[in-house]
C-alpha positions as CSV (number, residue, x, y, z in Angstrom):
1,M,163.6,95.2,126.3
2,A,164.9,95.1,122.8
3,T,163.4,96.4,119.6
4,V,164.0,95.7,116.0
5,T,162.8,98.2,113.4
6,G,163.3,98.3,109.7
7,N,164.6,94.7,109.7
8,T,166.6,93.7,106.6
9,K,168.2,90.6,108.0
10,D,167.6,87.3,106.2
11,S,168.4,84.1,108.0
12,A,168.4,82.2,104.7
13,L,171.4,84.3,103.9
14,G,173.0,83.8,107.3
15,T,172.2,87.3,108.6
16,Y,170.6,87.7,112.0
17,N,169.6,90.3,114.5
18,D,171.8,90.2,117.7
19,L,169.9,92.1,120.3
20,P,171.6,93.5,123.4
21,I,169.5,92.7,126.4
22,T,170.5,93.5,130.0
23,A,170.5,90.5,132.3
24,V,167.6,90.3,134.7
25,T,166.3,87.7,137.2
26,T,162.9,86.4,136.2
27,T,160.8,83.3,135.8
28,K,159.1,84.3,132.6
29,L,159.9,85.4,129.1
30,R,157.5,87.3,126.7
31,M,158.0,88.2,123.1
32,D,155.7,90.8,121.6
33,I,156.0,90.5,117.9
34,T,154.1,93.4,116.3
35,N,155.0,93.0,112.6
36,P,156.1,89.4,112.1
37,S,157.2,89.3,108.4
38,H,157.8,91.5,105.4
39,D,155.4,89.6,103.2
40,T,151.7,88.5,103.6
41,D,152.0,85.3,105.6
42,N,152.1,87.0,109.1
43,R,154.5,84.5,110.6
44,A,157.4,85.2,112.9
45,R,160.4,82.9,112.4
46,L,162.6,82.6,115.4
47,Q,165.8,80.8,114.4
48,E,167.2,80.7,117.9
49,I,166.6,82.1,121.4
50,E,168.8,81.4,124.3
51,V,167.7,81.8,128.0
52,H,170.3,80.9,130.6
53,G,169.3,80.1,134.1
54,Y,170.6,78.6,137.3
């Protein structure tokens, strides 16, 4: 699990959150976004997510 609090990153400026997540074996991925944006549109913007499998 990884948590971002007090986010000040702005992908429009080329700044992103790099989250350290320990590798696990699974068949599912869930993202629980509790506060999606800093303004009133309530949208989460995920620029990229990588999941590697075998």
